[in-house]
MIDOSE-1310 file (N, C-alpha, C; in nm, 2 decimals, decimal comma, always signed):
residues 111
magq	-0,72/-1,05/-1,39/-0,71/-0,97/-1,27/-0,84/-0,96/-1,19; -0,91/-1,07/-1,19/-1,04/-1,07/-1,12/-1,02/-1,04/-0,97; -1,11/-0,97/-0,91/-1,11/-0,94/-0,77/-1,02/-0,83/-0,73; -0,95/-0,76/-0,82/-0,87/-0,65/-0,79/-0,94/-0,52/-0,82
lstr	-0,91/-0,42/-0,75/-0,97/-0,29/-0,77/-0,92/-0,23/-0,90; -1,01/-0,17/-0,98/-0,97/-0,11/-1,10/-0,86/+0,00/-1,08; -0,85/+0,06/-0,96/-0,76/+0,17/-0,94/-0,61/+0,12/-0,95; -0,59/-0,01/-0,94/-0,46/-0,07/-0,95/-0,41/-0,06/-1,10
rrpr	-0,50/-0,06/-1,19/-0,45/-0,06/-1,33/-0,41/+0,08/-1,37; -0,30/+0,08/-1,45/-0,25/+0,21/-1,49/-0,27/+0,22/-1,64; -0,33/+0,33/-1,69/-0,35/+0,34/-1,83/-0,22/+0,36/-1,90; -0,22/+0,34/-2,03/-0,09/+0,35/-2,11/-0,04/+0,50/-2,10
dcra	-0,13/+0,59/-2,10/-0,08/+0,73/-2,09/-0,10/+0,78/-1,94; +0,01/+0,77/-1,87/+0,00/+0,81/-1,72/-0,04/+0,95/-1,70; +0,00/+1,04/-1,80/-0,04/+1,18/-1,78/-0,19/+1,20/-1,78; -0,26/+1,12/-1,86/-0,40/+1,13/-1,86/-0,46/+1,08/-1,73
adsd	-0,40/+0,98/-1,67/-0,45/+0,93/-1,54/-0,43/+1,03/-1,43; -0,32/+1,11/-1,43/-0,29/+1,21/-1,33/-0,39/+1,32/-1,34; -0,44/+1,35/-1,45/-0,53/+1,47/-1,46/-0,68/+1,42/-1,44; -0,71/+1,29/-1,45/-0,84/+1,25/-1,44/-0,86/+1,19/-1,30
tdvr	-0,88/+1,06/-1,29/-0,90/+0,99/-1,16/-0,77/+0,95/-1,11; -0,75/+0,95/-0,98/-0,62/+0,92/-0,92/-0,65/+0,82/-0,81; -0,55/+0,73/-0,79/-0,55/+0,63/-0,69/-0,54/+0,69/-0,55; -0,47/+0,80/-0,54/-0,44/+0,86/-0,42/-0,57/+0,92/-0,35
ptta	-0,57/+0,92/-0,22/-0,69/+0,97/-0,15/-0,72/+1,12/-0,17; -0,84/+1,16/-0,13/-0,88/+1,30/-0,14/-0,80/+1,38/-0,04; -0,81/+1,51/-0,05/-0,73/+1,60/+0,05/-0,77/+1,56/+0,19; -0,89/+1,53/+0,22/-0,94/+1,50/+0,35/-0,86/+1,38/+0,41
dasq	-0,83/+1,29/+0,32/-0,76/+1,16/+0,37/-0,61/+1,17/+0,35; -0,56/+1,28/+0,29/-0,42/+1,28/+0,25/-0,32/+1,26/+0,37; -0,35/+1,32/+0,49/-0,26/+1,30/+0,60/-0,27/+1,16/+0,65; -0,39/+1,10/+0,65/-0,40/+0,96/+0,69/-0,32/+0,87/+0,59
yqel	-0,33/+0,90/+0,47/-0,26/+0,82/+0,36/-0,11/+0,83/+0,39; -0,06/+0,96/+0,41/+0,08/+0,98/+0,42/+0,14/+0,91/+0,55; +0,06/+0,92/+0,66/+0,10/+0,85/+0,78/+0,11/+0,70/+0,76; +0,02/+0,64/+0,68/+0,02/+0,50/+0,66/+0,14/+0,47/+0,56
vdwl	+0,16/+0,55/+0,46/+0,28/+0,53/+0,38/+0,41/+0,53/+0,46; +0,42/+0,63/+0,54/+0,54/+0,64/+0,63/+0,56/+0,51/+0,72; +0,45/+0,47/+0,78/+0,45/+0,35/+0,87/+0,49/+0,23/+0,79; +0,42/+0,21/+0,67/+0,45/+0,09/+0,59/+0,59/+0,09/+0,54
ttkv	+0,64/+0,21/+0,50/+0,78/+0,22/+0,45/+0,88/+0,18/+0,56; +0,85/+0,22/+0,68/+0,94/+0,19/+0,80/+0,93/+0,04/+0,83; +0,81/-0,02/+0,83/+0,80/-0,16/+0,85/+0,87/-0,24/+0,75; +0,84/-0,21/+0,62/+0,91/-0,29/+0,51/+1,06/-0,28/+0,52
agyv	+1,11/-0,16/+0,54/+1,25/-0,14/+0,56/+1,31/-0,23/+0,67; +1,24/-0,23/+0,78/+1,28/-0,32/+0,89/+1,28/-0,46/+0,86; +1,18/-0,51/+0,78/+1,18/-0,65/+0,75/+1,29/-0,69/+0,66; +1,33/-0,60/+0,57/+1,44/-0,64/+0,47/+1,57/-0,58/+0,51
nvpp	+1,58/-0,52/+0,63/+1,71/-0,46/+0,68/+1,78/-0,36/+0,59; +1,70/-0,26/+0,55/+1,75/-0,15/+0,47/+1,70/-0,02/+0,53; +1,76/+0,09/+0,51/+1,70/+0,22/+0,56/+1,57/+0,25/+0,49; +1,48/+0,32/+0,56/+1,35/+0,35/+0,50/+1,36/+0,43/+0,36
dais	+1,46/+0,51/+0,35/+1,48/+0,59/+0,23/+1,52/+0,51/+0,11; +1,55/+0,38/+0,13/+1,59/+0,29/+0,02/+1,46/+0,22/-0,04; +1,35/+0,24/+0,03/+1,22/+0,18/-0,02/+1,14/+0,28/-0,10; +1,10/+0,24/-0,22/+1,02/+0,32/-0,30/+0,87/+0,28/-0,28
idtp	+0,78/+0,37/-0,27/+0,64/+0,33/-0,24/+0,58/+0,27/-0,37; +0,64/+0,28/-0,48/+0,59/+0,23/-0,61/+0,65/+0,10/-0,65; +0,75/+0,05/-0,58/+0,81/-0,08/-0,61/+0,73/-0,19/-0,55; +0,70/-0,30/-0,62/+0,64/-0,41/-0,56/+0,71/-0,47/-0,44
ladc	+0,64/-0,50/-0,34/+0,70/-0,54/-0,21/+0,79/-0,67/-0,23; +0,74/-0,75/-0,32/+0,82/-0,87/-0,35/+0,96/-0,84/-0,41; +0,96/-0,73/-0,49/+1,09/-0,68/-0,54/+1,18/-0,62/-0,43; +1,12/-0,58/-0,32/+1,20/-0,53/-0,21/+1,25/-0,64/-0,12
gids	+1,20/-0,76/-0,14/+1,25/-0,87/-0,06/+1,14/-0,92/+0,04; +1,02/-0,87/+0,03/+0,91/-0,92/+0,12/+0,87/-1,06/+0,07; +0,87/-1,15/+0,15/+0,83/-1,29/+0,12/+0,70/-1,32/+0,19; +0,65/-1,44/+0,18/+0,52/-1,48/+0,25/+0,53/-1,46/+0,40
isgl	+0,64/-1,49/+0,46/+0,65/-1,48/+0,61/+0,64/-1,34/+0,65; +0,72/-1,25/+0,58/+0,72/-1,11/+0,62/+0,59/-1,04/+0,58; +0,53/-1,10/+0,47/+0,39/-1,05/+0,43/+0,29/-1,07/+0,54; +0,30/-1,19/+0,60/+0,21/-1,23/+0,71/+0,24/-1,14/+0,83
alca	+0,36/-1,12/+0,86/+0,40/-1,03/+0,97/+0,35/-0,89/+0,95; +0,35/-0,84/+0,83/+0,30/-0,71/+0,80/+0,15/-0,70/+0,82; +0,08/-0,81/+0,78/-0,07/-0,82/+0,81/-0,10/-0,81/+0,96; -0,02/-0,89/+1,04/-0,04/-0,89/+1,18/-0,01/-0,75/+1,24
dlqc	+0,10/-0,69/+1,19/+0,13/-0,55/+1,24/+0,02/-0,45/+1,20; -0,03/-0,46/+1,08/-0,14/-0,37/+1,04/-0,26/-0,39/+1,14; -0,29/-0,51/+1,18/-0,40/-0,53/+1,27/-0,37/-0,48/+1,41; -0,25/-0,52/+1,46/-0,22/-0,49/+1,60/-0,19/-0,35/+1,62
ekgf	-0,11/-0,29/+1,53/-0,07/-0,15/+1,55/-0,15/-0,04/+1,49; -0,22/-0,08/+1,38/-0,30/+0,02/+1,31/-0,45/-0,01/+1,31; -0,49/-0,13/+1,36/-0,64/-0,16/+1,37/-0,70/-0,20/+1,24; -0,62/-0,24/+1,14/-0,68/-0,28/+1,01/-0,68/-0,44/+1,01
avdt	-0,80/-0,49/+1,00/-0,82/-0,64/+0,98/-0,81/-0,67/+0,84; -0,70/-0,71/+0,79/-0,67/-0,73/+0,64/-0,66/-0,88/+0,61; -0,69/-0,91/+0,48/-0,67/-1,04/+0,43/-0,52/-1,07/+0,43; -0,48/-1,19/+0,44/-0,34/-1,22/+0,44/-0,28/-1,21/+0,30
tivw	-0,36/-1,19/+0,20/-0,31/-1,17/+0,06/-0,30/-1,02/+0,02; -0,31/-0,93/+0,12/-0,31/-0,79/+0,08/-0,18/-0,75/+0,01; -0,07/-0,81/+0,06/+0,06/-0,78/+0,00/+0,07/-0,82/-0,14; +0,00/-0,92/-0,18/+0,00/-0,97/-0,32/-0,11/-0,91/-0,40
dyat	-0,22/-0,88/-0,34/-0,33/-0,81/-0,41/-0,30/-0,67/-0,44; -0,24/-0,60/-0,35/-0,20/-0,46/-0,36/-0,05/-0,46/-0,34; +0,03/-0,47/-0,45/+0,17/-0,51/-0,44/+0,27/-0,40/-0,40; +0,22/-0,28/-0,39/+0,31/-0,17/-0,35/+0,26/-0,10/-0,22
idai	+0,35/-0,03/-0,16/+0,31/+0,05/-0,04/+0,20/+0,15/-0,08; +0,22/+0,22/-0,19/+0,12/+0,31/-0,24/-0,02/+0,25/-0,25; -0,02/+0,13/-0,32/-0,15/+0,06/-0,34/-0,21/+0,02/-0,21; -0,13/-0,03/-0,12/-0,18/-0,08/+0,01/-0,24/+0,04/+0,09
aayl	-0,16/+0,15/+0,10/-0,21/+0,27/+0,17/-0,34/+0,32/+0,11; -0,34/+0,34/-0,02/-0,46/+0,39/-0,09/-0,58/+0,31/-0,06; -0,56/+0,17/-0,07/-0,67/+0,08/-0,05/-0,72/+0,09/+0,10; -0,63/+0,09/+0,19/-0,67/+0,09/+0,33/-0,74/+0,23/+0,37
vaer	-0,69/+0,34/+0,32/-0,76/+0,47/+0,35/-0,90/+0,47/+0,29; -0,91/+0,42/+0,17/-1,04/+0,41/+0,10/-1,14/+0,32/+0,18; -1,09/+0,20/+0,23/-1,17/+0,11/+0,30/-1,21/+0,17/+0,43; -1,13/+0,24/+0,50/-1,16/+0,31/+0,63/-1,26/+0,42/+0,61
aap	-1,25/+0,49/+0,49/-1,35/+0,59/+0,46/-1,48/+0,55/+0,41; -1,49/+0,42/+0,37/-1,61/+0,37/+0,31/-1,72/+0,36/+0,42; -1,85/+0,39/+0,38/-1,95/+0,38/+0,48/-1,98/+0,24/+0,53
């Protein structure tokens, strides 16, 4: 898993992870994170023609039906609509909506 952030790895005991370090953003970034999760969920649902409430933020996008073409479209939408210049591999490097949103919020907050 070279090149991936360690925050993507889940320890065997998820309860320990919840009480220690969390992938989710700090309280200051929580509204930005939630806005991005909502936007990504709506976009993904549109690409695969299902209602947004049918999309789980913890399900890999490939399992939702996102393929390379819709992944590229999502990258373009992230740049055009949200101002994120992302690598075209973001959908595969951060496989879930949760992981993408957490990564993008952290990147935007980084100095």
